[in-house]
N, CA, C and O atoms as a DFTB+ gen file, in Angstrom:
640 C
 N C O
     1  1     187.022    -130.691     131.465
     2  2     187.901    -131.362     131.357
     3  2     188.177    -133.075     131.755
     4  3     188.572    -133.292     132.900
     5  1     187.998    -134.112     130.945
     6  2     187.642    -134.971     131.649
     7  2     188.940    -135.534     132.924
     8  3     190.116    -135.225     132.735
     9  1     188.642    -136.127     133.818
    10  2     189.791    -136.479     134.988
    11  2     190.553    -137.431     134.586
    12  3     191.715    -137.312     134.973
    13  1     190.254    -138.652     133.728
    14  2     190.837    -139.218     133.256
    15  2     191.470    -139.426     131.761
    16  3     191.123    -138.913     130.697
    17  1     192.384    -140.236     132.010
    18  2     192.803    -139.968     130.207
    19  2     191.947    -140.741     129.081
    20  3     191.821    -141.965     129.038
    21  1     191.680    -140.308     128.656
    22  2     190.303    -140.552     127.781
    23  2     191.521    -140.689     125.897
    24  3     192.372    -139.935     125.426
    25  1     190.949    -141.981     125.436
    26  2     191.703    -141.988     124.337
    27  2     190.671    -141.230     123.526
    28  3     189.507    -141.059     123.887
    29  1     191.353    -140.668     122.083
    30  2     190.726    -140.433     121.045
    31  2     189.510    -141.309     120.534
    32  3     189.198    -142.423     120.955
    33  1     188.819    -140.493     119.428
    34  2     187.894    -141.808     118.883
    35  2     186.207    -140.901     118.667
    36  3     185.824    -139.851     119.183
    37  1     185.676    -141.610     117.934
    38  2     184.209    -141.492     117.797
    39  2     183.508    -141.078     118.873
    40  3     183.784    -141.607     119.950
    41  1     182.643    -140.232     118.832
    42  2     181.705    -139.954     119.913
    43  2     182.391    -139.473     120.776
    44  3     181.695    -139.434     121.790
    45  1     183.978    -138.827     121.095
    46  2     184.308    -138.226     122.001
    47  2     184.564    -138.632     123.327
    48  3     184.783    -139.797     123.657
    49  1     184.541    -137.807     123.971
    50  2     185.041    -138.643     125.492
    51  2     183.805    -139.586     126.250
    52  3     183.877    -140.709     126.747
    53  1     182.834    -138.791     126.140
    54  2     181.261    -139.844     126.395
    55  2     181.254    -141.195     126.267
    56  3     180.777    -142.029     127.038
    57  1     182.013    -141.401     124.880
    58  2     181.804    -142.641     124.612
    59  2     182.817    -143.348     124.609
    60  3     182.727    -144.505     125.019
    61  1     184.019    -142.844     124.156
    62  2     185.344    -143.169     124.417
    63  2     185.972    -143.759     125.806
    64  3     186.823    -144.642     125.917
    65  1     185.420    -143.140     126.664
    66  2     185.707    -143.208     128.547
    67  2     185.393    -145.030     128.779
    68  3     185.968    -145.738     129.606
    69  1     184.512    -145.396     127.963
    70  2     183.972    -146.909     128.360
    71  2     184.883    -147.555     127.775
    72  3     184.757    -148.713     128.176
    73  1     185.927    -147.487     126.897
    74  2     187.058    -147.969     126.394
    75  2     188.119    -148.499     127.443
    76  3     188.807    -149.512     127.318
    77  1     188.110    -147.556     128.565
    78  2     188.997    -147.937     129.551
    79  2     188.823    -149.127     130.579
    80  3     189.636    -149.397     131.463
    81  1     187.377    -149.946     130.272
    82  2     186.771    -150.584     130.917
    83  2     185.637    -151.697     130.146
    84  3     184.556    -152.051     130.617
    85  1     186.291    -152.151     128.719
    86  2     185.372    -152.533     127.566
    87  2     184.508    -153.543     128.410
    88  3     183.378    -153.627     127.930
    89  1     184.658    -154.190     129.316
    90  2     183.331    -155.341     129.641
    91  2     182.136    -154.540     130.515
    92  3     180.935    -154.811     130.484
    93  1     182.785    -153.482     131.301
    94  2     181.763    -152.663     131.891
    95  2     181.322    -151.271     130.990
    96  3     180.375    -150.516     131.215
    97  1     182.216    -151.204     130.024
    98  2     181.263    -150.171     129.339
    99  2     180.523    -150.663     128.085
   100  3     179.666    -150.027     127.472
   101  1     180.974    -151.864     127.802
   102  2     179.781    -152.397     126.926
   103  2     178.456    -152.447     127.269
   104  3     177.552    -152.230     126.462
   105  1     178.212    -152.853     128.980
   106  2     177.271    -153.148     129.636
   107  2     176.404    -151.272     130.020
   108  3     175.256    -150.839     130.122
   109  1     177.486    -150.842     130.089
   110  2     176.386    -149.359     130.178
   111  2     175.791    -148.873     128.781
   112  3     174.766    -148.218     128.590
   113  1     176.728    -149.377     127.837
   114  2     176.127    -148.742     126.590
   115  2     174.829    -149.718     126.207
   116  3     174.021    -149.298     125.378
   117  1     174.687    -150.701     126.668
   118  2     173.463    -151.764     126.227
   119  2     172.208    -151.447     127.318
   120  3     171.007    -151.671     127.168
   121  1     172.866    -150.886     128.389
   122  2     171.849    -150.095     129.122
   123  2     171.310    -148.622     128.438
   124  3     170.172    -148.197     128.234
   125  1     172.104    -148.283     128.288
   126  2     171.546    -146.912     127.349
   127  2     170.971    -147.076     126.206
   128  3     170.231    -146.121     125.969
   129  1     170.977    -147.975     125.263
   130  2     170.228    -148.593     124.001
   131  2     168.913    -149.301     124.391
   132  3     167.944    -149.388     123.637
   133  1     168.967    -149.721     125.445
   134  2     167.799    -150.621     126.191
   135  2     166.648    -149.305     126.285
   136  3     165.537    -149.251     125.758
   137  1     167.491    -148.059     127.339
   138  2     166.685    -147.231     127.659
   139  2     165.885    -146.369     126.415
   140  3     164.739    -145.919     126.449
   141  1     166.576    -146.319     125.648
   142  2     166.282    -145.330     124.067
   143  2     165.541    -146.362     123.200
   144  3     164.539    -146.108     122.532
   145  1     166.156    -147.568     123.289
   146  2     165.340    -148.279     122.033
   147  2     164.153    -149.525     122.080
   148  3     163.297    -149.895     121.278
   149  1     164.506    -149.902     123.249
   150  2     163.464    -150.803     123.713
   151  2     162.493    -150.620     124.919
   152  3     161.795    -151.476     125.463
   153  1     162.632    -149.179     125.228
   154  2     161.567    -148.704     126.232
   155  2     160.014    -148.614     125.807
   156  3     159.740    -147.864     124.870
   157  1     159.084    -149.261     126.376
   158  2     157.891    -149.545     126.139
   159  2     156.811    -147.874     126.383
   160  3     155.654    -147.649     126.029
   161  1     157.795    -147.000     127.103
   162  2     157.062    -145.678     127.453
   163  2     156.920    -144.778     126.303
   164  3     157.673    -144.826     125.330
   165  1     155.832    -143.862     126.441
   166  2     155.701    -142.759     125.129
   167  2     157.116    -141.850     125.150
   168  3     157.359    -141.528     126.313
   169  1     157.919    -141.445     124.395
   170  2     159.081    -140.666     123.802
   171  2     158.789    -139.917     125.115
   172  3     159.490    -140.212     126.082
   173  1     157.838    -138.987     125.257
   174  2     157.725    -137.353     125.662
   175  2     157.864    -137.741     127.374
   176  3     158.238    -136.912     128.203
   177  1     157.500    -139.111     127.696
   178  2     157.205    -139.278     129.174
   179  2     159.204    -139.533     129.655
   180  3     159.837    -138.751     130.365
   181  1     159.686    -140.633     129.100
   182  2     160.510    -140.792     129.177
   183  2     161.716    -139.735     128.579
   184  3     162.890    -140.081     128.713
   185  1     161.451    -138.683     128.042
   186  2     162.356    -137.207     127.919
   187  2     162.215    -136.472     129.046
   188  3     163.108    -135.698     129.389
   189  1     161.313    -136.592     129.613
   190  2     160.730    -135.794     130.647
   191  2     161.302    -136.063     131.954
   192  3     161.515    -135.228     132.834
   193  1     161.515    -137.229     131.992
   194  2     162.024    -137.583     133.135
   195  2     163.824    -137.885     133.060
   196  3     164.668    -137.724     133.941
   197  1     163.951    -138.303     131.853
   198  2     165.387    -138.143     131.643
   199  2     165.900    -136.615     131.627
   200  3     167.104    -136.543     131.871
   201  1     165.262    -135.361     131.394
   202  2     165.470    -134.325     131.187
   203  2     165.916    -133.717     132.776
   204  3     166.852    -132.934     132.938
   205  1     164.929    -134.317     134.044
   206  2     164.653    -133.836     134.937
   207  2     165.815    -134.224     135.913
   208  3     166.326    -133.568     136.821
   209  1     166.126    -135.717     135.370
   210  2     167.409    -136.163     136.136
   211  2     168.648    -135.548     135.718
   212  3     169.633    -135.443     136.449
   213  1     168.566    -135.096     134.377
   214  2     169.940    -134.365     133.544
   215  2     170.139    -133.226     134.744
   216  3     171.230    -133.038     135.282
   217  1     168.881    -132.466     135.099
   218  2     168.961    -131.218     135.451
   219  2     169.600    -131.602     137.513
   220  3     170.395    -130.911     138.149
   221  1     169.115    -132.453     137.838
   222  2     169.483    -132.880     139.027
   223  2     170.992    -133.451     139.499
   224  3     171.319    -133.507     140.685
   225  1     171.737    -133.808     138.551
   226  2     172.847    -134.484     138.249
   227  2     173.800    -133.434     137.429
   228  3     174.957    -133.723     137.126
   229  1     173.221    -132.252     137.122
   230  2     173.796    -131.400     136.416
   231  2     174.861    -131.505     135.609
   232  3     175.840    -130.758     135.606
   233  1     174.549    -132.982     134.521
   234  2     175.065    -133.469     133.837
   235  2     175.347    -132.639     132.102
   236  3     174.535    -132.626     131.178
   237  1     176.246    -132.242     132.111
   238  2     176.434    -130.981     130.973
   239  2     175.828    -131.911     129.772
   240  3     174.886    -131.471     129.113
   241  1     176.429    -133.329     129.465
   242  2     176.432    -133.829     128.352
   243  2     174.775    -134.479     128.201
   244  3     174.195    -134.460     127.116
   245  1     174.199    -134.992     129.349
   246  2     173.017    -135.050     129.504
   247  2     171.765    -134.163     129.274
   248  3     170.703    -134.549     128.785
   249  1     172.094    -132.765     129.756
   250  2     171.697    -131.664     129.248
   251  2     171.069    -131.281     127.766
   252  3     170.006    -130.917     127.262
   253  1     172.597    -131.643     127.360
   254  2     172.782    -131.037     125.748
   255  2     171.990    -131.962     124.648
   256  3     171.408    -131.664     123.605
   257  1     172.205    -133.166     125.295
   258  2     171.755    -134.289     124.557
   259  2     170.484    -134.099     123.465
   260  3     169.499    -133.608     124.016
   261  1     170.367    -134.283     122.550
   262  2     169.004    -134.285     121.761
   263  2     169.239    -135.660     120.748
   264  3     169.992    -135.642     119.774
   265  1     168.557    -136.672     121.118
   266  2     168.850    -137.827     120.084
   267  2     167.914    -137.411     118.862
   268  3     166.793    -136.919     118.999
   269  1     168.655    -137.731     117.420
   270  2     167.649    -137.491     116.152
   271  2     166.674    -137.806     116.430
   272  3     165.881    -136.883     116.615
   273  1     166.168    -139.169     116.614
   274  2     164.651    -139.559     116.297
   275  2     163.861    -139.361     117.722
   276  3     162.821    -139.930     118.051
   277  1     164.554    -138.491     118.420
   278  2     163.160    -137.864     119.683
   279  2     163.043    -136.453     118.769
   280  3     161.975    -135.913     118.484
   281  1     164.042    -136.098     118.475
   282  2     163.749    -135.076     117.832
   283  2     162.949    -134.886     116.607
   284  3     162.363    -133.806     116.533
   285  1     162.772    -135.911     115.404
   286  2     161.768    -136.461     114.801
   287  2     160.266    -136.800     114.949
   288  3     159.351    -137.011     114.153
   289  1     160.403    -136.761     116.447
   290  2     158.608    -136.970     116.889
   291  2     158.341    -136.093     117.479
   292  3     157.682    -136.324     118.492
   293  1     158.798    -134.251     117.088
   294  2     158.052    -133.149     117.466
   295  2     158.862    -132.528     118.881
   296  3     158.509    -131.420     119.286
   297  1     159.838    -133.199     119.533
   298  2     160.340    -132.833     120.816
   299  2     160.703    -131.533     120.574
   300  3     161.636    -131.538     119.771
   301  1     160.333    -130.203     120.965
   302  2     161.050    -128.990     120.813
   303  2     162.308    -128.357     121.841
   304  3     162.935    -129.285     122.351
   305  1     162.707    -127.278     122.168
   306  2     163.816    -127.096     123.171
   307  2     162.902    -126.528     124.169
   308  3     163.145    -126.585     125.374
   309  1     161.711    -125.906     123.612
   310  2     161.052    -125.321     124.688
   311  2     160.412    -126.497     125.581
   312  3     160.120    -126.106     126.711
   313  1     160.165    -127.681     125.358
   314  2     159.650    -128.573     126.151
   315  2     160.924    -129.213     126.965
   316  3     160.668    -129.572     128.114
   317  1     161.988    -129.357     126.596
   318  2     162.985    -129.222     127.630
   319  2     163.296    -128.158     128.437
   320  3     163.882    -128.371     129.499
   321  1     163.007    -127.085     128.116
   322  2     163.196    -125.992     129.027
   323  2     162.324    -125.908     129.948
   324  3     162.561    -125.452     131.067
   325  1     161.347    -126.296     129.603
   326  2     160.706    -126.432     130.620
   327  2     160.028    -127.274     131.847
   328  3     159.215    -126.873     132.680
   329  1     160.778    -128.919     131.655
   330  2     161.550    -129.488     132.395
   331  2     161.441    -129.012     133.740
   332  3     161.457    -127.799     133.530
   333  1     161.340    -129.147     134.996
   334  2     161.511    -128.646     136.088
   335  2     161.093    -127.857     136.405
   336  3     160.922    -127.846     137.624
   337  1     160.666    -126.757     135.715
   338  2     159.852    -125.328     136.163
   339  2     158.932    -125.453     136.977
   340  3     158.077    -126.332     136.866
   341  1     158.971    -124.368     138.172
   342  2     157.700    -124.691     139.066
   343  2     156.895    -124.240     138.607
   344  3     157.067    -123.144     138.073
   345  1     155.478    -124.934     138.588
   346  2     154.184    -124.300     138.210
   347  2     154.056    -124.143     136.902
   348  3     153.167    -123.351     136.588
   349  1     154.914    -124.857     135.633
   350  2     154.882    -125.029     134.344
   351  2     154.346    -126.235     133.764
   352  3     154.655    -126.694     132.664
   353  1     153.472    -126.740     134.633
   354  2     152.971    -128.100     134.294
   355  2     151.807    -128.323     133.314
   356  3     151.236    -129.413     133.272
   357  1     151.437    -127.238     132.485
   358  2     149.901    -127.045     131.841
   359  2     150.230    -127.575     130.690
   360  3     149.208    -127.902     130.086
   361  1     151.445    -127.873     129.953
   362  2     151.777    -128.380     128.707
   363  2     152.295    -130.012     128.775
   364  3     152.812    -130.584     127.815
   365  1     152.093    -130.525     129.869
   366  2     152.641    -131.565     130.287
   367  2     151.215    -132.378     130.563
   368  3     150.257    -131.958     131.212
   369  1     151.370    -133.900     129.762
   370  2     150.151    -135.005     130.481
   371  2     150.626    -134.978     132.235
   372  3     151.550    -134.465     132.866
   373  1     149.535    -135.757     132.546
   374  2     149.657    -136.197     133.615
   375  2     150.536    -137.218     133.972
   376  3     151.101    -137.294     135.063
   377  1     150.681    -138.221     132.788
   378  2     151.692    -139.202     132.825
   379  2     153.284    -138.393     132.647
   380  3     153.976    -138.444     133.664
   381  1     153.737    -137.851     131.747
   382  2     154.781    -136.597     131.765
   383  2     155.115    -135.902     133.065
   384  3     156.267    -135.705     133.453
   385  1     153.779    -135.467     133.848
   386  2     154.216    -135.213     135.222
   387  2     154.692    -136.014     136.410
   388  3     155.600    -135.810     137.215
   389  1     153.774    -137.025     136.274
   390  2     154.544    -138.072     137.206
   391  2     155.768    -138.311     136.986
   392  3     156.611    -138.416     137.877
   393  1     155.991    -138.425     135.725
   394  2     157.760    -139.197     135.432
   395  2     158.357    -138.228     136.283
   396  3     159.195    -138.517     137.137
   397  1     157.897    -136.977     136.039
   398  2     159.374    -135.876     136.257
   399  2     159.041    -135.968     137.822
   400  3     160.073    -135.754     138.458
   401  1     157.945    -136.215     138.646
   402  2     158.136    -136.400     139.761
   403  2     158.757    -137.294     140.261
   404  3     159.571    -137.068     141.157
   405  1     158.502    -138.574     139.771
   406  2     159.276    -139.841     140.017
   407  2     160.627    -139.428     139.926
   408  3     161.244    -139.505     140.989
   409  1     161.195    -139.047     139.033
   410  2     162.108    -138.402     138.673
   411  2     162.924    -138.143     139.664
   412  3     164.031    -138.601     139.946
   413  1     162.166    -137.258     140.225
   414  2     163.028    -136.032     141.625
   415  2     162.932    -136.490     142.811
   416  3     163.476    -135.977     143.789
   417  1     162.185    -137.559     142.826
   418  2     162.162    -138.612     144.229
   419  2     162.839    -139.707     144.058
   420  3     162.870    -140.523     144.979
   421  1     163.538    -139.961     142.816
   422  2     164.274    -141.043     142.808
   423  2     165.620    -140.607     142.744
   424  3     166.486    -141.447     142.990
   425  1     165.941    -139.504     142.474
   426  2     167.086    -138.657     142.518
   427  2     167.522    -138.103     143.732
   428  3     168.650    -138.087     144.227
   429  1     166.337    -137.602     144.181
   430  2     166.515    -136.471     145.448
   431  2     166.303    -137.017     146.779
   432  3     166.908    -136.585     147.761
   433  1     165.249    -138.186     146.839
   434  2     164.564    -138.398     147.757
   435  2     163.783    -139.795     147.643
   436  3     162.597    -139.986     147.915
   437  1     164.587    -140.593     147.245
   438  2     164.003    -142.213     147.240
   439  2     163.162    -142.597     148.342
   440  3     162.091    -143.197     148.250
   441  1     163.828    -142.137     149.572
   442  2     162.563    -142.758     150.515
   443  2     161.410    -142.139     150.471
   444  3     160.712    -142.581     151.383
   445  1     160.904    -141.400     149.914
   446  2     159.650    -140.876     149.856
   447  2     158.972    -141.562     148.552
   448  3     158.017    -141.152     147.893
   449  1     159.616    -142.523     148.410
   450  2     158.424    -143.302     147.004
   451  2     157.798    -144.471     148.106
   452  3     158.291    -145.586     148.281
   453  1     157.005    -144.111     148.559
   454  2     156.290    -145.048     149.265
   455  2     154.848    -145.255     148.532
   456  3     154.519    -144.694     147.487
   457  1     153.898    -146.342     149.424
   458  2     152.928    -147.395     148.973
   459  2     152.249    -146.096     147.971
   460  3     152.085    -146.158     146.753
   461  1     151.925    -144.943     148.863
   462  2     150.608    -143.815     148.411
   463  2     151.438    -143.585     146.692
   464  3     151.042    -143.836     145.554
   465  1     152.724    -142.996     147.235
   466  2     152.897    -142.526     145.553
   467  2     153.181    -144.078     144.581
   468  3     153.303    -143.894     143.370
   469  1     153.255    -145.137     144.946
   470  2     152.523    -146.016     144.165
   471  2     151.428    -146.349     143.533
   472  3     151.277    -146.693     142.361
   473  1     150.890    -146.261     144.139
   474  2     149.549    -146.061     144.204
   475  2     148.915    -145.200     142.950
   476  3     148.138    -145.550     142.062
   477  1     149.812    -143.415     143.339
   478  2     149.440    -143.009     141.989
   479  2     150.034    -142.928     140.351
   480  3     149.550    -142.506     139.302
   481  1     151.402    -143.597     140.746
   482  2     151.672    -144.363     139.302
   483  2     151.151    -145.163     138.933
   484  3     151.575    -145.371     137.796
   485  1     150.196    -146.034     139.256
   486  2     149.678    -147.098     139.081
   487  2     148.238    -147.231     138.816
   488  3     147.542    -148.246     138.776
   489  1     147.887    -145.785     138.614
   490  2     146.489    -145.073     138.434
   491  2     147.175    -144.692     136.580
   492  3     146.347    -144.878     135.688
   493  1     148.409    -144.265     136.201
   494  2     148.537    -143.594     135.087
   495  2     149.553    -144.725     134.170
   496  3     149.630    -144.676     132.942
   497  1     150.083    -145.442     134.777
   498  2     150.836    -146.261     133.907
   499  2     150.625    -147.708     134.417
   500  3     150.176    -147.920     135.543
   501  1     151.004    -148.827     133.444
   502  2     150.884    -150.411     134.109
   503  2     152.168    -150.535     134.843
   504  3     153.114    -149.771     135.029
   505  1     151.874    -151.812     135.216
   506  2     153.368    -152.723     135.534
   507  2     154.331    -152.189     135.030
   508  3     155.035    -151.239     135.371
   509  1     154.325    -153.231     133.714
   510  2     155.512    -153.061     132.699
   511  2     156.268    -151.591     132.678
   512  3     157.463    -151.302     132.748
   513  1     155.092    -150.790     132.553
   514  2     155.600    -149.199     132.733
   515  2     156.535    -148.782     133.216
   516  3     157.656    -148.483     132.803
   517  1     155.781    -148.751     134.650
   518  2     156.830    -148.854     135.959
   519  2     157.856    -148.772     136.084
   520  3     158.641    -147.873     136.384
   521  1     157.935    -150.342     135.708
   522  2     159.613    -150.796     135.952
   523  2     160.180    -150.215     134.884
   524  3     161.302    -149.788     135.156
   525  1     159.740    -149.974     133.434
   526  2     160.479    -149.429     132.321
   527  2     160.786    -148.173     132.796
   528  3     161.869    -147.680     132.480
   529  1     160.105    -147.640     133.422
   530  2     160.389    -146.140     133.760
   531  2     161.688    -146.021     134.884
   532  3     162.680    -145.294     134.840
   533  1     161.291    -146.982     135.850
   534  2     162.745    -147.193     136.733
   535  2     163.639    -147.763     136.489
   536  3     164.435    -147.922     137.414
   537  1     163.880    -148.190     135.523
   538  2     164.889    -148.656     135.046
   539  2     165.426    -147.829     134.286
   540  3     166.655    -147.795     134.346
   541  1     164.686    -146.811     133.243
   542  2     165.125    -145.462     132.581
   543  2     165.861    -144.426     133.597
   544  3     166.751    -143.583     133.491
   545  1     165.214    -144.816     134.405
   546  2     165.765    -143.604     135.637
   547  2     166.976    -143.864     136.290
   548  3     167.675    -142.969     136.767
   549  1     167.335    -145.416     136.342
   550  2     168.212    -145.981     137.105
   551  2     169.570    -145.463     135.991
   552  3     170.611    -144.866     136.266
   553  1     169.207    -145.818     135.070
   554  2     170.201    -145.696     133.954
   555  2     170.780    -143.900     133.663
   556  3     171.836    -143.356     133.340
   557  1     169.580    -143.532     133.954
   558  2     169.918    -142.133     133.729
   559  2     170.890    -141.010     134.845
   560  3     171.742    -140.122     134.832
   561  1     170.085    -141.768     135.678
   562  2     170.657    -141.129     137.230
   563  2     172.208    -141.842     137.365
   564  3     173.182    -141.139     137.636
   565  1     172.313    -143.153     137.169
   566  2     173.903    -143.641     137.264
   567  2     174.722    -142.915     136.459
   568  3     175.553    -142.185     136.999
   569  1     174.653    -142.972     135.229
   570  2     175.204    -143.094     134.196
   571  2     175.623    -141.538     133.836
   572  3     176.765    -141.172     133.561
   573  1     174.589    -140.802     133.892
   574  2     174.648    -138.862     134.102
   575  2     175.826    -138.515     135.331
   576  3     176.686    -137.635     135.296
   577  1     175.509    -139.690     136.609
   578  2     176.291    -138.956     137.548
   579  2     177.694    -139.588     137.288
   580  3     178.531    -139.085     138.038
   581  1     178.084    -140.313     136.649
   582  2     178.865    -141.151     136.324
   583  2     179.910    -140.248     135.286
   584  3     181.090    -139.935     135.449
   585  1     179.033    -139.989     134.237
   586  2     179.881    -138.451     133.385
   587  2     180.490    -137.682     134.213
   588  3     181.696    -137.438     134.236
   589  1     179.237    -137.077     135.271
   590  2     179.406    -135.969     135.837
   591  2     181.022    -135.950     136.825
   592  3     181.978    -135.176     136.804
   593  1     180.756    -137.061     137.543
   594  2     182.180    -137.094     138.320
   595  2     183.190    -137.309     137.624
   596  3     184.210    -136.854     138.141
   597  1     183.332    -137.786     136.714
   598  2     184.128    -138.119     135.616
   599  2     184.991    -136.819     134.766
   600  3     186.095    -136.830     134.221
   601  1     183.959    -135.723     134.924
   602  2     184.175    -134.202     134.085
   603  2     183.971    -134.679     133.105
   604  3     184.740    -134.086     132.349
   605  1     183.207    -135.692     132.291
   606  2     182.867    -135.768     130.695
   607  2     181.651    -134.415     130.561
   608  3     180.474    -134.207     130.851
   609  1     182.417    -133.948     130.142
   610  2     181.213    -132.370     129.545
   611  2     180.473    -132.488     128.356
   612  3     179.281    -132.179     128.347
   613  1     181.098    -132.938     127.264
   614  2     180.335    -133.050     126.022
   615  2     180.567    -134.257     125.006
   616  3     181.459    -135.086     124.825
   617  1     179.475    -133.989     124.498
   618  2     179.493    -135.411     122.921
   619  2     179.219    -134.533     121.635
   620  3     178.561    -133.501     121.503
   621  1     179.990    -135.337     120.669
   622  2     178.850    -134.980     118.973
   623  2     178.141    -135.616     118.854
   624  3     177.401    -135.235     117.947
   625  1     177.727    -136.849     119.430
   626  2     176.566    -137.942     119.138
   627  2     175.203    -136.962     119.488
   628  3     174.801    -136.135     120.306
   629  1     174.795    -137.701     118.221
   630  2     172.867    -136.950     118.328
   631  2     171.898    -138.358     118.387
   632  3     170.691    -138.254     118.166
   633  1     172.326    -139.278     118.605
   634  2     171.913    -140.474     118.465
   635  2     172.702    -141.712     119.302
   636  3     173.908    -141.935     119.413
   637  1     171.540    -142.418     119.841
   638  2     171.804    -143.880     120.360
   639  2     171.554    -145.052     119.666
   640  3     171.805    -146.141     120.183
């Protein structure tokens, strides 16, 4: 149950919470839109990182969310269920594995993101892709924790 009084409306609490502070809500929604619709990352890379952040945040909205446009690109429930499972990297590309590791470090141990880790990132990603991934991680981490802290637990939305 939401910890604040959220007005009813389209998209449920996960969308309507932002109407309590429209200026910041608009900015938050623009960040989400950018992460989903302007990212240059392969969808599987972004979604693997997003799901790992969702797991670490224990954000039920984030864990359950599957964008329609992502589903049409072939991502299955099995893909999402395998993210973060130890020793289950077999079907993840090197980029996807690295994005998952970056998400873990970003969310749980950001001080471990050092020059040697960045050297590994740069072996698989261009600098613009690394920046893109970092911004996506910021959006997923911050907004996921916001929803979790505010007690927002579900959304009927299926796309961004």
